[in-house]
C-alpha positions as CSV (number, residue, x, y, z in Angstrom):
1,M,-2.3,21.4,-3.3
2,R,-4.0,19.8,-6.3
3,V,-3.1,16.1,-5.9
4,L,-3.6,13.5,-8.6
5,I,-3.8,9.9,-7.3
6,T,-3.4,7.0,-9.6
7,G,-5.4,4.1,-8.3
8,A,-7.5,6.4,-6.3
9,C,-10.5,4.1,-6.1
10,G,-8.5,1.2,-4.6
11,F,-8.3,0.4,-0.9
12,A,-5.6,2.8,0.1
13,G,-6.6,5.3,-2.5
14,R,-10.0,5.7,-1.0
15,Y,-8.5,6.5,2.4
16,L,-5.9,8.8,0.9
17,V,-8.7,10.9,-0.8
18,R,-10.3,11.4,2.7
19,E,-6.9,12.2,4.3
20,L,-6.0,14.8,1.7
21,T,-9.5,16.4,1.7
22,A,-9.4,16.7,5.5
23,A,-6.0,18.4,5.3
24,G,-7.3,21.0,2.9
25,H,-5.9,19.6,-0.3
26,K,-7.8,18.9,-3.5
27,P,-7.6,15.3,-4.7
28,Y,-8.3,14.0,-8.2
29,G,-8.3,10.4,-9.3
30,F,-7.0,8.4,-12.3
31,G,-7.6,4.7,-12.8
32,L,-9.7,1.9,-14.2
33,E,-12.5,2.1,-11.6
34,P,-15.3,4.7,-11.4
35,P,-15.8,6.7,-8.2
36,P,-17.3,4.6,-5.4
37,N,-19.9,7.3,-4.5
38,P,-21.0,10.7,-5.7
39,E,-19.2,12.5,-2.9
40,F,-15.8,11.0,-4.0
41,C,-13.2,13.2,-5.7
42,P,-13.3,13.7,-9.5
43,V,-12.0,10.7,-11.3
44,I,-10.6,10.4,-14.8
45,Q,-11.0,6.8,-15.9
46,G,-8.1,5.4,-17.9
47,D,-5.5,2.7,-18.0
48,I,-2.1,3.3,-16.5
49,L,-0.6,1.4,-19.4
50,D,-2.0,4.0,-21.8
51,A,0.8,6.6,-21.8
52,A,-1.3,9.1,-23.8
53,A,-4.2,8.8,-21.3
54,V,-1.9,9.3,-18.3
55,A,-0.3,12.4,-20.0
56,A,-3.8,13.8,-20.8
57,A,-4.9,13.4,-17.2
58,I,-1.9,15.2,-15.9
59,R,-2.2,17.9,-18.6
60,K,-5.9,18.4,-17.6
61,I,-5.5,18.4,-13.8
62,K,-2.2,20.3,-13.7
63,P,-1.4,18.8,-10.3
64,D,1.0,20.3,-7.8
65,A,1.6,16.7,-6.6
66,V,1.0,13.1,-7.7
67,V,0.7,9.9,-5.6
68,H,1.3,6.8,-7.7
69,L,-0.7,3.9,-6.2
70,A,-1.9,2.0,-9.3
71,A,-0.3,-1.4,-9.3
72,L,-0.9,-5.1,-9.0
73,T,-0.2,-5.4,-5.3
74,T,0.3,-9.0,-4.2
75,P,2.8,-11.7,-4.7
76,A,0.0,-14.1,-5.6
77,E,-1.1,-11.9,-8.5
78,G,2.5,-11.9,-9.7
79,A,2.6,-15.7,-9.8
80,M,-0.7,-15.9,-11.7
81,R,-0.3,-12.9,-14.0
82,A,3.4,-12.3,-14.4
83,A,3.4,-10.5,-17.7
84,L,0.6,-8.2,-16.6
85,M,2.3,-7.4,-13.3
86,I,5.6,-6.5,-15.0
87,S,3.8,-4.2,-17.4
88,V,1.6,-2.5,-14.9
89,N,4.1,-2.1,-12.1
90,I,7.1,-1.1,-14.2
91,Q,5.8,0.3,-17.5
92,G,2.9,1.9,-15.7
93,T,5.3,3.7,-13.4
94,A,7.4,4.8,-16.3
95,N,4.3,6.3,-18.0
96,V,3.6,8.3,-14.8
97,L,7.2,9.5,-14.4
98,E,7.5,10.6,-18.0
99,S,4.1,12.3,-18.2
100,I,5.0,14.4,-15.1
101,R,8.3,15.3,-16.6
102,R,6.7,16.5,-19.8
103,E,3.4,17.9,-18.6
104,A,4.0,19.0,-15.0
105,P,7.7,19.2,-14.3
106,S,7.4,21.2,-11.1
107,A,5.0,18.7,-9.5
108,R,6.1,16.6,-6.5
109,L,5.6,12.8,-6.9
110,L,5.3,10.1,-4.2
111,A,5.6,6.7,-5.9
112,V,4.3,4.0,-3.5
113,S,6.7,1.0,-3.5
114,S,6.8,-1.8,-0.9
115,A,8.8,-3.0,2.1
116,R,9.0,-6.3,0.2
117,V,11.8,-4.8,-1.9
118,Y,14.0,-5.7,1.1
119,G,13.0,-9.4,1.0
120,S,12.1,-11.5,4.0
121,R,15.5,-11.3,5.7
122,T,15.6,-10.6,9.5
123,P,18.9,-8.7,10.2
124,D,20.1,-7.9,13.7
125,V,19.2,-4.2,13.3
126,P,16.3,-2.6,11.4
127,I,16.9,-2.0,7.6
128,Q,17.6,1.6,6.6
129,E,16.5,3.0,3.2
130,D,20.0,3.0,1.7
131,D,20.7,-0.6,2.6
132,P,20.8,-3.1,-0.2
133,L,17.4,-4.2,-1.8
134,T,17.0,-8.0,-2.0
135,P,13.6,-8.7,-3.4
136,D,12.6,-12.4,-3.3
137,S,9.4,-12.6,-5.4
138,L,8.4,-11.4,-8.9
139,Y,6.1,-8.8,-7.2
140,A,9.0,-7.5,-5.2
141,V,11.3,-7.4,-8.2
142,T,8.7,-5.2,-10.1
143,K,8.4,-2.9,-7.2
144,E,12.2,-2.6,-6.8
145,A,12.5,-1.7,-10.5
146,A,9.8,1.0,-10.2
147,D,11.3,2.3,-7.0
148,R,14.8,2.6,-8.6
149,L,13.4,4.2,-11.7
150,T,11.6,6.9,-9.7
151,L,14.7,7.7,-7.7
152,Q,16.8,7.8,-10.8
153,Y,14.5,10.4,-12.3
154,A,15.0,12.5,-9.2
155,R,18.8,12.2,-9.2
156,E,19.5,12.4,-12.9
157,L,16.7,14.7,-14.2
158,K,16.3,16.7,-10.9
159,M,12.6,15.9,-10.5
160,S,10.9,16.3,-7.1
161,F,10.2,12.5,-6.8
162,M,10.2,10.3,-3.7
163,T,9.3,6.7,-2.9
164,A,7.5,5.1,0.0
165,R,8.1,1.6,1.2
166,P,5.2,0.6,3.5
167,H,4.7,-2.7,5.2
168,N,1.4,-4.5,5.1
169,H,-1.6,-2.2,5.8
170,T,-5.1,-3.2,6.6
171,G,-8.3,-1.6,7.9
172,P,-12.1,-1.5,7.4
173,G,-13.1,-2.2,3.9
174,Q,-10.1,-4.4,2.9
175,A,-10.8,-7.0,0.3
176,E,-11.4,-10.6,1.3
177,S,-8.6,-11.6,-1.0
178,L,-6.1,-10.4,1.5
179,S,-5.5,-12.3,4.8
180,V,-6.7,-9.9,7.4
181,G,-9.7,-8.9,5.3
182,S,-10.5,-12.5,4.8
183,F,-10.3,-13.3,8.6
184,A,-12.4,-10.4,9.6
185,S,-15.1,-11.2,7.0
186,Q,-15.2,-14.8,8.2
187,F,-15.6,-13.7,11.8
188,R,-18.4,-11.3,10.8
189,R,-20.3,-14.2,9.1
190,M,-19.9,-16.4,12.1
191,A,-21.2,-13.6,14.4
192,A,-24.2,-13.2,12.1
193,G,-24.9,-16.9,12.2
194,V,-24.6,-17.3,8.5
195,S,-21.6,-19.6,8.5
196,P,-20.3,-22.2,10.9
197,A,-17.6,-21.5,13.4
198,V,-14.8,-22.7,11.2
199,L,-12.0,-20.4,10.2
200,K,-10.1,-21.1,6.9
201,V,-6.4,-20.0,7.2
202,G,-3.1,-20.4,5.4
203,N,0.3,-20.6,7.2
204,L,-0.1,-19.6,10.9
205,D,3.6,-19.2,11.3
206,S,4.1,-16.3,8.9
207,A,4.7,-12.9,10.7
208,R,3.9,-9.4,9.5
209,D,4.4,-5.8,10.4
210,F,0.7,-4.7,10.2
211,L,-0.2,-1.0,9.9
212,D,-3.5,0.7,9.8
213,V,-4.2,2.0,6.4
214,R,-5.1,5.4,7.9
215,D,-1.6,5.7,9.5
216,V,-0.1,4.8,6.1
217,V,-2.0,7.4,4.1
218,R,-1.2,10.0,6.7
219,A,2.4,9.2,6.1
220,Y,1.8,9.7,2.3
221,R,0.2,13.1,2.9
222,L,3.0,14.2,5.2
223,L,5.6,13.2,2.6
224,L,3.9,15.2,-0.1
225,E,4.1,18.2,2.3
226,C,7.5,17.7,3.9
227,G,9.4,14.8,2.2
228,R,12.7,15.4,0.6
229,P,13.0,14.7,-3.2
230,G,15.3,11.9,-4.2
231,Q,14.6,10.0,-0.9
232,A,13.0,6.6,-0.2
233,Y,11.0,6.4,3.0
234,N,10.3,3.3,5.1
235,I,6.8,3.1,6.7
236,A,6.5,0.5,9.5
237,S,5.0,0.0,13.0
238,G,8.0,-1.9,14.3
239,R,5.8,-4.7,15.6
240,Q,6.0,-8.3,14.2
241,V,2.7,-10.2,14.6
242,S,2.3,-13.8,13.6
243,I,-0.8,-14.9,11.8
244,R,-1.5,-17.1,14.8
245,M,-1.3,-14.1,17.2
246,L,-3.6,-12.1,14.8
247,I,-6.3,-14.8,14.9
248,D,-6.0,-15.0,18.7
249,A,-6.7,-11.3,18.8
250,L,-9.7,-11.7,16.6
251,C,-11.0,-14.5,18.8
252,R,-10.6,-12.4,21.9
253,L,-12.2,-9.3,20.4
254,S,-15.1,-11.1,18.9
255,G,-15.8,-13.6,21.6
256,I,-15.8,-16.4,19.0
257,H,-13.4,-19.3,19.2
258,P,-13.8,-21.2,15.9
259,T,-12.2,-24.4,14.7
260,V,-9.2,-23.4,12.6
261,E,-8.7,-25.3,9.4
262,V,-5.7,-24.9,7.0
263,D,-6.9,-24.3,3.5
264,P,-4.4,-25.7,1.0
265,D,-5.3,-22.9,-1.5
266,R,-4.4,-20.3,1.1
267,Y,-1.2,-22.0,2.3
268,R,2.2,-20.4,1.5
269,P,5.6,-21.1,3.0
270,A,6.2,-19.1,6.2
271,D,7.8,-15.7,5.6
272,F,8.4,-12.6,7.7
273,S,8.4,-8.9,7.3
274,A,11.8,-7.4,7.4
275,P,12.3,-5.0,10.4
276,L,12.5,-1.4,9.1
277,D,14.1,1.7,10.5
278,T,11.6,4.7,10.2
279,T,14.0,7.4,11.5
280,R,14.0,9.2,8.2
281,L,10.2,9.4,8.0
282,T,9.8,10.6,11.6
283,T,12.6,13.1,11.4
284,D,11.4,14.7,8.1
285,T,7.7,14.6,8.8
286,G,7.0,14.0,12.5
287,W,4.9,10.9,11.6
288,T,4.0,8.3,14.2
289,T,1.4,5.5,14.3
290,G,-1.9,6.5,15.7
291,F,-3.8,3.1,15.7
292,T,-3.0,-0.1,17.6
293,L,-3.6,-3.4,15.8
294,E,-6.4,-4.1,18.2
295,D,-8.0,-0.7,17.3
296,T,-7.9,-1.8,13.6
297,L,-9.2,-5.3,14.2
298,R,-12.1,-4.1,16.4
299,E,-13.3,-1.8,13.6
300,M,-12.9,-4.5,10.9
301,L,-15.1,-6.9,13.0
302,V,-17.8,-4.3,12.8
303,G,-17.6,-4.2,9.0
């Protein structure tokens, strides 16, 4: 398949390019950033908010499938840049949907949403895709709107569109602006002797379902190949790990036991990943996780 990826040069996008290439597909990128290296897939630089540029890219590539990753991706960004997040995450998605409808109506689309559309509730049983969405942040509200819009195009306009709702994913190369990327980077600097053995943290009581980014992009690829149009798909490991447990694992793997200091700029009220049912994903695609959290952390400590 010829696959156009919006946000291809971002963290998950770079891994998705590798995953698609290894599976025999032909990836193309669209987004603000240039290719990270000469061996990367072809990239058309453009703004997701420029509807004409999005349409031109789809017209040029004539994709068999599209993965829509381009977004502002953290609640903190939503708090600081609310108007931009609303524009990028909702209007940007609308530009992609409408461009596909007009320029490549037979193409399959996987729009990447977020498990945060379910909020931070912890029900007695894992949440299924058709359960109510209860977003509890501006970021989550924008992802819910984009998610619903995508599925409505599938139902009302009979487009081959799906959404994915992944939990937090991490891995080698993750930005230091995100918690696991920050912790791994701090441990690497301690190991190199360029910073003191002091770890800056936020709220240690928050708990997350952490996935390896390579497991996540494999789910995306399988959904392009086997997913059912009009469906949303949860992507989760089924494991809840507190930030305190995550840091304990990094200490054990690195052999470094730093002083832990709470940084007020990093501190947020404790929250939790909602437990998700992934039966639909495993039934339709055969997906399972391939990396343990310790596998991922060990690689991140190397850099």
